C-alpha positions in Angstrom: 35.0 -35.9 54.5 35.2 -33.8 51.5 32.3 -34.1 49.1 33.0 -35.9 45.8 31.5 -35.3 42.4 31.9 -37.8 39.7 32.1 -35.9 36.4 32.3 -37.0 32.8 35.7 -36.7 31.1 37.2 -37.4 27.7 40.7 -39.3 27.1 42.2 -36.4 29.0 41.1 -36.8 32.6 41.0 -33.1 33.0 38.9 -32.4 30.0 35.5 -32.1 31.8 32.8 -31.2 29.0 29.4 -32.4 30.2 27.0 -29.5 30.6 25.2 -31.5 33.4 28.3 -32.0 35.3 29.3 -28.4 35.0 25.8 -27.4 36.4 26.7 -29.4 39.6 30.3 -28.0 39.7 29.1 -24.4 39.6 26.3 -25.2 42.2 28.9 -26.7 44.6 31.3 -23.6 44.0 28.3 -21.4 44.4 27.6 -22.9 47.8 31.3 -22.5 48.8 31.6 -26.2 49.6 35.0 -27.9 49.1 34.7 -31.0 46.8 36.8 -33.2 44.9 36.0 -33.7 41.2 36.5 -37.2 40.1 37.2 -37.7 36.4 34.9 -40.5 35.2 34.6 -42.0 31.6 31.2 -43.5 30.4 32.8 -46.9 31.1 33.4 -45.9 34.7 29.8 -44.8 35.5 28.7 -48.2 36.5 31.4 -48.6 39.2 29.9 -45.8 41.2 28.0 -46.9 44.2 27.4 -50.3 42.9 25.7 -49.0 39.7 23.7 -46.3 41.5 23.0 -44.2 38.4 23.5 -44.8 34.6 24.3 -41.1 34.0 26.5 -38.5 35.6 27.0 -36.3 37.6 26.8 -38.1 41.0 27.4 -36.3 44.1 28.7 -38.3 47.1 28.1 -36.4 50.3 29.6 -38.6 53.1 28.0 -41.7 51.4 24.7 -40.1 50.5 24.6 -40.4 46.7 22.5 -37.9 44.7 22.3 -37.8 40.6 21.0 -35.4 38.2 22.3 -31.8 38.2 18.9 -30.3 39.2 18.3 -32.8 41.9 22.0 -32.1 43.3 21.2 -28.4 43.4 17.9 -28.9 45.2 19.7 -31.2 47.7 22.5 -28.7 48.3 20.0 -26.0 48.9 18.2 -28.1 51.5 21.5 -29.8 53.1 23.3 -26.5 53.3 20.8 -23.7 54.0 23.5 -21.4 55.7 25.4 -21.2 52.5 24.6 -18.8 49.6 21.2 -19.7 48.0 21.1 -21.2 44.5 17.6 -20.2 43.9 16.6 -17.2 46.3 13.3 -18.8 47.1 10.6 -20.9 45.4 10.3 -18.5 42.5 13.9 -19.1 41.7 13.2 -22.8 41.4 10.4 -22.1 39.1 12.5 -19.8 36.9 15.3 -22.4 36.8 12.9 -25.1 35.4 11.8 -22.9 32.5 15.5 -22.0 31.9 16.4 -25.7 31.9 13.7 -26.3 29.3 15.0 -23.3 27.1 18.5 -24.6 27.5 17.9 -28.4 26.8 15.3 -28.0 24.1 17.0 -25.1 22.1 20.6 -24.7 23.0 21.6 -28.3 23.7 19.9 -29.5 20.5 21.7 -26.9 18.4 25.0 -27.7 20.0 24.5 -31.4 19.2 24.2 -30.6 15.5 27.4 -28.6 15.7 29.7 -30.5 18.1 28.8 -34.1 18.1 31.9 -35.3 16.2 34.1 -33.1 18.3 32.8 -34.7 21.4 33.2 -38.2 20.0 36.8 -37.5 19.0 37.6 -36.3 22.5 36.4 -39.4 24.2 38.6 -42.2 25.7 38.9 -45.0 23.1 36.8 -47.4 25.2 34.0 -44.9 25.3 33.6 -44.1 21.6 31.8 -47.2 20.5 29.2 -46.8 23.3 28.8 -43.1 22.6 28.1 -43.8 18.8 25.8 -46.6 19.5 23.7 -44.8 22.1 23.6 -41.5 20.3 22.7 -43.0 16.9 20.0 -44.9 18.5 18.6 -41.7 20.2 19.0 -39.5 17.3 17.9 -42.0 14.7 20.9 -41.5 12.3 24.5 -41.6 12.0 26.7 -39.1 13.9 28.1 -37.9 10.6 24.5 -37.3 9.3 23.6 -35.2 12.4 26.4 -32.8 11.8 26.1 -32.7 8.0 24.8 -29.2 8.0 27.2 -27.9 10.6 28.0 -24.6 8.7 24.3 -23.8 8.5 23.9 -24.7 12.2 26.7 -22.5 13.3 25.3 -19.7 11.2 21.9 -20.0 13.0 23.3 -20.5 16.4 23.5 -16.8 17.6 19.8 -16.2 16.9 19.0 -19.0 19.4 20.5 -16.8 22.2 18.3 -13.8 21.6 16.2 -14.3 25.0 19.6 -14.0 26.8 20.4 -10.6 25.0 17.0 -9.4 25.8 17.5 -10.3 29.5 20.9 -8.6 29.4 19.7 -5.3 28.5 18.3 -5.1 32.1 20.6 -7.1 34.4 24.1 -8.7 34.4 22.8 -12.2 35.3 19.7 -14.2 35.0 19.5 -14.1 38.7 19.7 -10.4 38.7 22.7 -8.6 40.1 24.3 -11.9 41.0 24.0 -15.4 39.6 21.6 -18.1 40.5 21.4 -21.7 39.5 19.5 -20.6 36.4 22.6 -18.7 35.2 24.6 -22.1 35.6 22.2 -23.9 33.4 22.8 -21.7 30.5 26.5 -21.2 31.3 27.1 -25.1 31.3 25.5 -25.4 27.9 27.8 -22.8 26.5 30.7 -24.2 28.3 30.0 -27.5 26.7 30.3 -25.8 23.3 33.4 -23.8 24.4 35.5 -26.7 25.3 34.4 -29.1 22.5 34.0 -26.9 19.4 34.7 -23.4 20.5 32.7 -20.2 20.1 33.7 -18.9 16.8 30.0 -18.5 15.8 29.3 -15.7 18.4 30.8 -12.3 17.8 33.4 -11.1 20.3 31.3 -8.0 21.2 28.1 -10.2 21.8 26.6 -9.4 25.1 26.2 -13.1 25.8 30.0 -13.4 25.4 30.4 -10.8 28.1 28.0 -12.7 30.4 29.8 -15.9 29.7 33.2 -14.1 30.7 31.6 -13.1 33.9 30.4 -16.7 34.7 33.9 -18.0 33.8 35.3 -15.6 36.4 33.0 -16.7 39.1 34.2 -18.9 42.1 38.1 -18.3 41.4 37.5 -18.7 37.7 36.5 -22.3 38.1 35.1 -22.5 34.5 38.5 -21.5 33.1 40.0 -24.5 34.5 39.2 -26.3 31.2 40.5 -24.5 28.2 38.5 -23.5 25.2 38.7 -25.6 21.9 
């Protein structure tokens, strides 16, 4: 049986935008595993495995369900040890945790203040009310207020990637000469921005753009299967 990955989509079932789902997609591709990516709206999450998880992604490996992108990567590393490693050892797992913190606490929060209304606009009509209610409750204000200073957020965004530029002075990937799961964490955040709001806030000659292009080309250009906004 082919592995199945339930991934969040918008009104267009091929518009996969979730950064967490992209982490799982790239982890599976890195392992060289054949899998079916199943488009799933927010409303459809409850139907997976009898309500197994309130969030996506969910991996179904012959009936064994795993949720959370980092947990999926750890599962794949243990279940398929003969395939290319996602971490390169325990140090790579520790590295990935700090990269995860940087991505979610710095990059994700900035993207939310830029792309929140773009994400809302791309959703299936049945998901929009849920998205608005849940995000406004989480953020403590209306979606429109979150993005009220979008221009300023876009102007400040490039500076938040300075740690990446420092790293790229010495090596082509966070993992060194080749990518590891740590790369897919940051890639997936920027992929989220790329397919929802675009990357016009980054200069074409930015080293981060060159790194992102390398990541988009990985695994038979899996990342390019969704076009940029």
